[in-house]
N, C-alpha and C positions, 0 to 999 in steps of 0.2 A: 473438535472442529477440524475438518480436513482442509488442507491448504490447496487452493486453486492455483496451480502453477501457471495457467494461462494468464490469470490476472496479475500474478507476481511478475511474469515476463513483460506484460504490458506496462506495468508501473516502472520496471527497470528501464525499459525502452524510453518511456516518457521522461524519466529522470536524466537518462543519457542525452537525449535530444535537447533537454532544457539547458544542459551544460555545453551544447553545441559540439558534442563528441561523436565521432563516427564509431561504428562497431570496431573498426581496425584500431582506432586510438585507445578505446577502452580495453580491448583484448590485449593490446601490447602492455598497458599499465598493469593488467591483472596477470600477465604471463599465461594466457590461455589462447586457444585458437579462435579465430573469427567464427569458424563453423560451430564451435561449442557455444560461444556467446549468442550466436543466432538461434541455436536450439533453446537456450535458456529464455531468450526473449519470446520465442514461440510457445514456451511452456512444455516442451518435450524433454528438457533436461533441467536440472536445478543445481544451485550452488550449495556447498556445505555451509555450516554456520560461520566458520572462520572466513571463508571467501565472501559470504554475504556481508559480514562486518566490513571487510576490506572494500568491497564495491560501494557500500553505503557511504563510507568515509570519502571515497574518491568522488562520489556524486553529490555529497552534501545532503543526504537524506538519512532518516532513521530506519532501522530495521522494521519498526512498526508501520511506517509509511509504505514500505515495499511489501510486507507480508499481509497487512490487512487494510491498507489504504488510510490509516489514521496516524496521527502523531500527537501524543499528549502535550507536546510543546507548542502546538499551534493554537491560535485563538478560536478556531472553529472545530475543536476536537469533538468528534462524533456527531457533528451537526448533520452531515449528510446521512449517516446511519440512522439517526432519529427520524429524519424526514422520510427516509425510505420505509422505516418501520411503521410510521403513522399512516403513510399512504396505502399500506396493505391492510389496515384495520378499518372496520366499519365505524361510523361516526360515534356510536355509543362507547366503543372501546377507546377511541381517540380522546373522548372527554374524560374517561377514567384514567388513562395514562397521563393526561394533562393535570388532573386533580392530584394524582399521586406525586408527580414531578414538582408541582407547586408546593406541596407540603414539605417535600424533602429539601427543596431549594430555600425555603423560608425558615428552616429549622436551624 
Protein backbone atom coordinates (compact mmCIF):
# COMPACT_ATOMS: atom_id res chain seq x y z
CA UNK A 1 0.00 0.00 0.00
CA UNK A 2 1.45 3.36 -1.03
CA UNK A 3 1.54 6.21 1.44
CA UNK A 4 -0.46 9.28 0.46
CA UNK A 5 1.81 12.05 1.71
CA UNK A 6 -0.87 14.67 1.06
CA UNK A 7 -3.12 12.91 3.59
CA UNK A 8 -0.23 12.42 6.00
CA UNK A 9 0.51 16.14 5.79
CA UNK A 10 -3.14 17.03 6.39
CA UNK A 11 -3.24 14.79 9.45
CA UNK A 12 -0.03 16.31 10.80
CA UNK A 13 -1.42 19.79 10.30
CA UNK A 14 -4.69 18.87 12.00
CA UNK A 15 -2.80 17.37 14.97
CA UNK A 16 -0.57 20.46 15.17
CA UNK A 17 -3.55 22.81 15.11
CA UNK A 18 -5.38 20.76 17.75
CA UNK A 19 -2.40 21.40 20.03
CA UNK A 20 -2.64 25.11 19.14
CA UNK A 21 0.91 25.11 17.77
CA UNK A 22 2.08 27.27 14.91
CA UNK A 23 4.36 25.89 12.23
CA UNK A 24 7.09 28.01 13.79
CA UNK A 25 6.52 26.44 17.23
CA UNK A 26 6.62 22.87 15.92
CA UNK A 27 9.54 23.51 13.58
CA UNK A 28 11.54 24.89 16.51
CA UNK A 29 10.70 21.85 18.68
CA UNK A 30 11.78 19.52 15.85
CA UNK A 31 14.82 21.58 14.90
CA UNK A 32 13.68 21.81 11.27
CA UNK A 33 12.93 24.82 9.12
CA UNK A 34 9.43 26.23 8.86
CA UNK A 35 9.72 25.82 5.07
CA UNK A 36 10.42 22.09 5.47
CA UNK A 37 7.51 21.63 7.88
CA UNK A 38 5.26 23.50 5.47
CA UNK A 39 6.32 21.16 2.64
CA UNK A 40 5.58 18.15 4.87
CA UNK A 41 2.10 19.48 5.64
CA UNK A 42 1.49 20.00 1.92
CA UNK A 43 2.69 16.47 1.12
CA UNK A 44 5.69 17.48 -1.01
CA UNK A 45 8.23 16.30 1.61
CA UNK A 46 8.08 13.77 4.40
CA UNK A 47 9.69 12.85 7.71
CA UNK A 48 11.87 9.80 8.22
CA UNK A 49 10.59 7.27 10.75
CA UNK A 50 12.70 8.61 13.63
CA UNK A 51 11.43 12.14 13.04
CA UNK A 52 7.86 10.87 12.60
CA UNK A 53 8.04 9.23 16.02
CA UNK A 54 9.37 12.48 17.50
CA UNK A 55 6.62 14.62 15.96
CA UNK A 56 3.93 12.13 17.02
CA UNK A 57 5.19 12.24 20.60
CA UNK A 58 5.16 16.05 20.55
CA UNK A 59 1.63 16.15 19.13
CA UNK A 60 0.24 13.34 21.29
CA UNK A 61 -0.83 11.13 18.38
CA UNK A 62 0.23 7.69 17.18
CA UNK A 63 2.10 6.95 13.99
CA UNK A 64 -0.95 4.98 12.86
CA UNK A 65 -3.15 8.03 13.18
CA UNK A 66 -0.77 10.05 11.02
CA UNK A 67 0.06 7.38 8.44
CA UNK A 68 -3.34 5.81 7.91
CA UNK A 69 -5.81 7.83 9.97
CA UNK A 70 -6.50 5.12 12.54
CA UNK A 71 -5.39 4.29 16.03
CA UNK A 72 -5.87 0.84 17.51
CA UNK A 73 -6.11 2.60 20.87
CA UNK A 74 -9.24 4.56 19.98
CA UNK A 75 -12.75 3.32 20.69
CA UNK A 76 -13.80 3.73 17.06
CA UNK A 77 -10.81 1.97 15.49
CA UNK A 78 -11.51 1.44 11.77
CA UNK A 79 -15.12 2.62 12.09
CA UNK A 80 -14.77 5.18 9.33
CA UNK A 81 -12.84 2.75 7.13
CA UNK A 82 -15.63 0.15 7.45
CA UNK A 83 -18.27 2.78 6.72
CA UNK A 84 -16.38 3.96 3.65
CA UNK A 85 -15.94 0.38 2.43
CA UNK A 86 -19.60 -0.43 2.88
CA UNK A 87 -20.68 2.73 1.08
CA UNK A 88 -18.76 1.64 -2.01
CA UNK A 89 -20.41 -1.80 -2.12
CA UNK A 90 -23.76 -2.71 -3.64
CA UNK A 91 -26.46 -3.77 -1.12
CA UNK A 92 -26.00 -7.52 -1.67
CA UNK A 93 -22.29 -7.26 -0.85
CA UNK A 94 -23.07 -5.08 2.17
CA UNK A 95 -25.31 -7.88 3.48
CA UNK A 96 -22.59 -10.47 2.89
CA UNK A 97 -19.97 -8.34 4.68
CA UNK A 98 -22.39 -7.82 7.57
CA UNK A 99 -23.14 -11.57 7.85
CA UNK A 100 -19.42 -12.43 7.84
CA UNK A 101 -18.61 -9.73 10.42
CA UNK A 102 -21.47 -10.96 12.62
CA UNK A 103 -20.14 -14.52 12.57
CA UNK A 104 -16.62 -13.32 13.44
CA UNK A 105 -17.83 -10.97 16.19
CA UNK A 106 -19.96 -13.67 17.81
CA UNK A 107 -17.29 -16.39 17.78
